[in-house]
C-alpha atoms as one frame of an Amber mdcrd trajectory, in Angstrom:
protein
  82.392 148.904 -15.438  81.552 146.080 -13.295  80.278 142.811 -14.924  78.360
 140.254 -12.462  77.912 136.575 -13.399  74.935 135.689 -14.675  72.874 133.184
 -11.846  72.912 129.234 -13.061  69.892 127.458 -13.761  68.357 126.367 -10.684
  68.663 122.859  -9.685  66.375 120.742  -7.990  64.854 122.278  -4.576  66.165
 121.713  -1.446  64.679 121.384   2.273  66.067 121.314   5.674  64.617 119.997
   8.439  65.567 121.532  11.741  64.955 119.762  14.939  65.393 122.310  17.723
  65.127 122.305  21.219  61.745 124.535  21.123  60.655 124.059  17.451  60.685
 121.512  14.850  60.656 123.391  11.462  60.867 122.028   7.880  61.942 125.268
   5.273  61.736 124.142   1.530  64.278 126.054  -0.811  63.760 126.470  -4.408
  67.458 125.496  -5.295  70.627 125.350  -3.416  72.172 128.866  -4.830  73.347
 131.998  -3.493  70.264 133.915  -2.995  67.628 131.404  -1.236  64.082 131.353
  -2.172  62.126 129.273   0.428  58.957 127.798  -1.015  57.682 125.981   2.019
  58.021 127.070   5.835  56.068 124.998   7.971  57.108 124.700  12.227  55.818
 122.847  15.417  56.215 124.054  18.749  57.367 120.833  20.238  59.240 122.270
  23.434  62.209 118.999  23.307  64.235 120.864  25.724  62.166 122.306  28.526
  63.150 119.857  31.160  66.530 118.805  29.722  68.291 120.989  32.024  66.349
 119.762  35.093  65.697 115.703  34.178  68.617 115.175  31.350  65.718 114.102
  29.282  63.513 114.929  26.186  59.546 114.896  27.661  57.850 112.142  26.094
  55.079 113.928  25.357  57.600 116.366  23.329  59.181 113.227  21.502  55.689
 112.048  20.176  54.605 115.875  18.765  58.249 116.444  17.313  57.979 112.603
  15.775  54.092 113.284  14.332  55.734 116.974  13.003  58.698 114.829  11.310
  56.057 112.030   9.668  54.221 115.126   8.396  57.424 116.795   7.193  58.763
 113.827   5.357  55.236 113.322   3.065  55.624 116.644   2.404  58.539 116.278
   1.039  57.480 113.904  -0.883  54.582 115.644  -2.194  56.761 118.233  -3.161
  59.043 116.379  -4.767  62.121 117.787  -2.885  65.221 116.804  -4.369  67.742
 116.777  -1.516  66.491 116.953   2.267  68.844 117.583   5.109  68.304 116.949
   8.769  69.877 118.705  11.734  69.549 118.599  15.447  70.520 120.989  18.268
  71.151 121.373  21.900  68.116 119.486  23.103  69.137 116.383  21.230  73.054
 116.588  22.002  72.391 117.535  25.671  69.581 114.703  26.448  70.571 111.283
  27.610  67.832 109.760  25.425  68.751 112.277  22.603  70.390 109.325  20.713
  67.248 107.089  20.952  65.033 109.895  19.831  67.357 110.748  17.054  67.327
 106.756  15.720  63.538 106.952  15.540  63.671 110.455  13.717  66.039 109.082
  10.944  63.864 106.440  10.278  61.034 108.500   9.776  62.855 111.060   7.879
  64.746 108.448   5.863  68.005 110.561   5.733  70.883 111.198   8.164  70.013
 113.759  11.035  72.930 115.912  11.856  73.518 116.487  15.879  75.036 119.997
  15.832  78.068 120.462  18.190  78.245 123.700  20.050  80.948 125.056  17.951
  79.203 123.805  14.855  76.079 125.384  15.239  77.788 128.852  16.528  79.915
 128.656  12.654  76.598 127.810  10.723  74.746 130.467  12.743  77.471 132.958
  11.917  77.221 131.574   8.282  73.942 132.590   7.953  74.566 136.276   8.832
  78.081 136.107   6.523  75.313 135.052   3.557  72.684 138.105   4.374  74.240
 140.548   5.677  76.312 143.389   3.405  79.661 143.438   4.922  78.849 142.105
   8.747  80.961 143.210  11.476  80.541 142.500  14.934  79.141 139.622  17.296
  76.175 136.918  16.091  74.061 135.442  18.897  72.044 132.492  18.169  69.474
 132.238  20.831  67.281 128.639  20.551  65.104 126.782  22.902  67.904 125.099
  24.734  71.513 127.316  24.056  73.235 130.524  23.197  75.776 130.465  20.466
  78.090 133.741  20.323  80.271 134.142  17.279  82.751 137.061  15.985  82.233
 137.849  12.432  84.094 140.254  10.194  83.244 140.144   6.739  83.508 137.157
   5.732  86.038 135.770   8.638  84.551 134.087  11.282  85.871 133.570  14.348
  85.399 130.680  16.945  82.408 130.378  18.320  81.158 129.296  21.888  77.630
 127.956  23.001  76.188 128.370  26.700  73.278 126.633  27.952  71.202 129.996
  28.166  68.518 129.226  25.565  64.656 130.227  26.636  63.025 126.831  27.711
  66.645 125.792  29.065  66.695 128.834  30.956  63.105 128.672  32.192  63.906
 125.027  33.350  67.404 125.928  35.233  65.964 128.653  37.104  62.604 126.394
  38.044  60.769 129.892  36.340  61.886 132.527  38.655  63.326 135.506  36.865
  65.881 136.445  40.134  67.462 133.027  39.709  67.526 133.294  35.921  69.012
 136.503  35.935  71.552 134.956  38.130  72.115 132.062  36.059  72.664 134.403
  32.576  75.009 137.113  34.562  77.332 134.291  35.629  77.110 132.472  32.451
  78.193 135.631  30.084  80.567 136.845  32.449  83.754 134.753  30.484  82.075
 134.754  27.413  85.399 135.867  25.052  83.359 136.988  21.726  81.340 139.688
  23.892  84.772 141.139  24.571  85.108 142.811  21.457  81.700 144.155  20.807
  81.623 147.332  22.214  80.879 149.781  19.232  80.111 147.110  16.412  76.807
 145.595  15.583  75.326 142.649  17.742  73.048 140.119  14.994  70.529 138.692
  16.988  68.974 135.308  15.330  66.333 132.996  16.913  62.499 132.800  17.118
  62.365 134.515  20.395  64.502 137.466  19.610  62.429 137.769  16.695  59.068
 138.035  18.748  60.542 140.537  20.514  61.608 142.543  17.189  57.994 142.294
  16.601  56.295 143.702  19.417  59.055 146.718  18.989  58.167 147.433  15.514
  54.077 147.196  16.526  54.909 149.560  19.599  57.266 152.007  17.625  54.974
 152.643  14.906  57.603 151.308  12.289  56.797 151.601   8.699  58.197 148.086
   7.622  57.121 144.629   9.052  60.030 143.141   7.502  62.096 141.229  10.175
  65.242 140.626   8.558  67.830 143.473   8.846  65.859 145.375  11.587  67.976
 147.677  13.261  67.372 149.232  16.862  69.975 151.491  18.297  71.727 149.404
  21.488  70.336 152.074  24.095  67.005 151.562  22.731  66.787 148.148  22.800
  67.970 148.003  26.184  65.462 150.357  27.718  62.774 148.256  25.728  63.698
 145.054  27.388  63.983 146.387  30.386  60.552 147.465  30.424  58.982 144.117
  28.761  60.678 142.362  31.775  58.141 144.923  34.155  55.537 143.958  32.107
  56.341 140.409  32.828  56.601 141.129  36.357  52.954 142.662  36.570  51.326
 139.667  34.230  50.803 141.837  31.368  53.205 139.884  28.852  49.571 137.531
  28.066  48.215 140.329  26.303  50.782 140.787  23.661  49.066 139.512  20.648
  51.619 139.666  18.329  53.160 136.832  19.350  52.409 132.924  19.538  50.970
 132.144  22.932  53.120 128.579  23.307  55.892 131.912  22.850  54.816 134.360
  24.959  55.922 132.497  28.479  59.560 132.815  26.753  59.901 136.355  26.072
  61.380 137.477  29.418  64.109 134.947  29.376  65.070 136.080  26.160  64.918
 139.782  27.192  67.315 138.865  29.826  69.642 137.462  27.895  69.562 140.528
  25.566  69.520 143.045  28.350  72.992 141.167  30.059  74.807 141.183  26.313
  74.224 144.833  25.949  75.663 145.890  29.060  78.605 143.641  28.321  79.003
 143.826  24.927  78.046 147.247  24.623  77.270 147.286  20.822  76.308 150.284
  18.673  73.386 148.414  17.116  71.010 145.381  17.108  70.266 143.901  14.132
  67.738 140.934  13.704  68.297 138.171  11.463  65.878 135.678   9.749  68.951
 133.976   8.448  70.509 131.757  10.699  72.004 127.703  11.120  69.555 126.636
   8.005  70.923 129.084   5.857  74.462 129.122   7.053  74.153 125.317   6.471
  73.436 125.460   2.467  75.188 128.623   2.032  78.348 126.432   3.308  77.658
 123.789   0.639  78.246 126.042  -2.346  81.313 126.378  -4.148  83.723 129.164
  -2.899  82.693 131.237  -6.150  79.326 131.430  -5.644  79.849 132.309  -2.054
  81.534 135.484  -2.732  78.570 136.586  -5.267  76.560 139.686  -3.958  73.794
 137.930  -2.432  71.417 141.149  -3.368  72.337 141.175  -6.689  71.384 137.957
  -7.112  67.856 138.076  -5.660  67.802 140.969  -8.197  68.758 139.150 -11.098
  66.680 136.128 -10.355  63.798 138.838  -9.941  64.924 140.358 -13.066  64.872
 137.135 -15.091  61.366 136.042 -13.842  59.037 139.356 -14.059  61.127 141.994
 -16.485  60.561 142.016 -20.380  64.278 141.664 -20.744  66.788 140.639 -18.331
  69.458 141.566 -20.883  68.252 144.822 -21.206  68.464 145.545 -17.386  72.031
 144.621 -17.670  72.595 147.046 -20.480  70.767 149.581 -18.181  73.617 149.250
 -15.502  76.230 149.795 -18.268  74.262 152.877 -18.998  73.798 154.305 -15.823
  77.329 153.489 -14.806  77.950 156.125 -18.062  75.633 158.509 -17.010  77.126
 158.799 -13.337  80.960 159.332 -14.688  79.819 161.701 -17.250  77.843 163.508
 -14.464  80.455 163.203 -12.316  78.238 161.670  -9.553  79.616 160.051  -6.447
  78.902 157.038  -5.564  80.173 154.536  -2.587  80.889 150.931  -3.138  77.236
 150.321  -1.343  75.409 153.125  -3.172  76.062 151.694  -6.372  75.776 148.024
  -5.672  72.077 149.351  -4.945  71.813 151.587  -7.676  72.729 148.187  -9.911
  70.053 146.546  -7.687  67.720 149.207  -8.926  68.518 148.723 -12.689  67.799
 145.308 -12.236  64.405 145.534 -10.831  63.444 148.423 -12.893  61.185 146.713
 -15.421  59.326 143.995 -12.965  56.159 146.288 -12.845  55.421 145.954 -16.653
  52.638 143.581 -16.213  50.713 145.140 -13.574  48.079 147.921 -14.186  49.578
 151.366 -15.389  47.637 153.203 -12.931  48.679 151.410 -10.040  52.656 149.907
 -11.454  54.611 152.709  -8.915  52.989 151.709  -6.050  52.811 147.833  -6.528
  56.626 147.727  -7.070  57.261 149.640  -4.446  55.782 147.410  -2.102  56.746
 144.252  -4.325  60.545 145.576  -3.478  59.784 146.794   0.225  58.711 143.822
   1.096  60.643 141.517  -0.872  62.389 138.135   0.565  66.057 138.455   0.096
  68.961 139.652   2.286  71.630 141.597   1.875  70.279 145.004   2.208  69.337
 146.787   5.017  65.743 148.962   5.332  67.351 152.136   4.093  68.405 150.424
   1.239  65.145 148.936   0.628  63.591 152.071   0.376  65.951 153.570  -1.799
  65.911 150.986  -4.329  61.808 150.974  -4.430  61.917 154.753  -4.631  64.116
 154.871  -7.454  61.792 152.093  -9.132  58.662 153.925  -7.875  59.854 157.549
  -9.392  60.692 155.578 -12.939  57.134 154.567 -13.082  55.340 157.470 -11.102
  57.547 160.377 -12.389  57.445 163.512  -9.649  54.213 164.609  -9.225  54.341
 165.637  -5.609  50.604 165.632  -5.515  50.721 161.374  -5.253  54.469 160.951
  -4.322  55.165 157.783  -2.529  54.162 157.517   1.236  55.600 159.518   3.716
  56.140 156.370   5.656  58.539 154.872   3.347  60.536 158.414   2.661  61.273
 158.414   6.530  63.388 155.632   5.901  65.427 157.085   3.936  67.811 160.590
   4.018  67.112 163.636   1.921  70.675 162.844  -0.210  69.178 159.289  -0.453
  65.918 160.567  -1.915  67.831 163.171  -4.247  69.900 159.833  -5.668  66.316
 158.038  -6.063  64.925 160.513  -8.051  67.983 161.078 -10.380  67.852 157.068
 -10.921  64.107 157.280 -11.384  64.521 160.121 -13.975  67.287 158.414 -15.465
  65.173 154.961 -15.768  62.751 157.244 -17.271  65.080 158.315 -20.440  66.216
 154.832 -20.766  63.087 152.798 -20.837  61.368 155.640 -23.305  64.235 155.415
 -25.640  64.150 151.591 -25.681  60.872 150.132 -24.813  62.742 148.235 -22.454
  64.751 146.183 -25.470  67.885 145.042 -25.606  70.496 146.984 -28.237  68.977
 150.250 -27.840  70.920 151.998 -24.694  74.392 150.415 -26.162  73.903 152.754
 -29.285  73.896 156.202 -27.112  76.111 157.869 -25.013  76.565 160.657 -22.508
  78.683 164.028 -23.179  79.269 166.933 -20.443  80.516 170.207 -21.656  80.458
 172.677 -18.789  77.108 172.926 -17.560  75.468 170.767 -20.605  74.626 167.245
 -20.385  74.379 165.813 -23.628  72.771 162.176 -24.812  74.356 161.636 -28.352
  72.424 158.846 -30.410  74.032 156.546 -33.102  72.216 158.330 -36.493  70.223
 154.983 -36.785  68.394 155.465 -33.935  66.845 158.759 -35.617  63.428 157.806
 -35.691  63.669 156.980 -31.622  63.864 160.756 -31.118  61.252 162.531 -30.051
  60.185 165.682 -28.236  59.167 163.472 -25.133  62.836 161.966 -24.513  64.055
 165.545 -25.004  61.961 166.317 -22.090  62.703 163.791 -20.157  66.528 164.226
 -20.507  65.816 167.555 -19.530  64.096 166.755 -16.336  67.002 164.184 -16.043
  69.776 167.375 -16.530  67.830 169.671 -13.941  68.270 166.879 -11.240  71.831
 166.484 -11.805  72.205 170.179 -11.871  72.615 170.745 -15.482  71.036 171.757
 -18.509  69.852 168.621 -21.205  70.176 168.403 -24.900  70.106 165.378 -27.809
  72.376 164.755 -30.468  72.835 162.679 -33.207  75.767 161.240 -34.594
């Protein structure tokens, strides 16, 4: 039986001001904790790095835009009473001759030191962002900004030595003088000796950065993919290669301007981002491209946590937080984890480690819809989980957890079942497990009314093909035909008959 430490009480809010080569952004998080929750996010596309490669300078108009944005961000932090503010700057500011002068002005406005990240430091923090938000990562992290590209090998919590290359979208546009042919030669030459890519074959390439996310957004729309959550969106590398090639042809035919899913200011950079990704796929030969919304900012905060906190499962932490906010009893959900542990052991239902953690997350989220209208609890909780702002879970895992809780509320009426587009995200065996778990939730919540201290007074017993739920005698008045009916439904789903016994 696995015990999860309860989350500590959140400290004061924390903010990161990120002065990038293309955008300047403020993100405010509820607290510095394992599962970060952003409560405010705003960016200004200033283009600080658009002329650094050709002139060596941050453009004057871009500086003015950035300083204006920073004044607003500082005022917002004051209005929101943010506890701690951290500020970082990346490639444009470290490479430009007038970068130090700009940083000095930025520090006077922000009232905090601005850390100018070195290339290796930026690569490390980007990799930490992936480590914090992807379950057991294994592959190459690529962080494409406006001024640079960072590449780092990641295996679980082990982070290799990262490299930085001047292949950011703005930098590449500037260095190539807006010639795609020249840009192609620059990228090919720069990536030829990129050591991290040599170990990428058959693994995952984790794509970080706003322009790569814009590419993913276009792919989601064009492919009709049912979920618009960017984090964890994955594409087979062969399909991604074909997509970025098609995108370059669109650029050649002047059709990119028609893509409304991407901000107008970012559209000219799409072809450069596509070009870089195309060469990375050709050289590294990854199996999958996975897009991450967690990067340097999240990696910075994750690196500040104690080692014990960093080692916690981010998905479970996020589920615990939602459980504490929305469920009738946080402790009941923890008892439900133990109760389903006993069920799965008794019924001899095999699980992998990942399947077990998804089940535990579903237990923690199984009562978050109780305040919603009874007619819509199943749909609303499914949408809440499918679109929840948390990491450490892929889209297939989201669908499994969401379907498990959906079946807990809706039952198994095939006429009004879950949306087929959500069901497409899981395999048939996963849907079967979600039904079993949903049926178990229906039994558990009916017995306990989501109150603690009840489930612990029951136990499962298996005899041949028969699954029995044994109650302590003090719970005699909780036993009813409806409970027996739901138990039989659960038993059928695990290939057994069911009964209730009073001890």
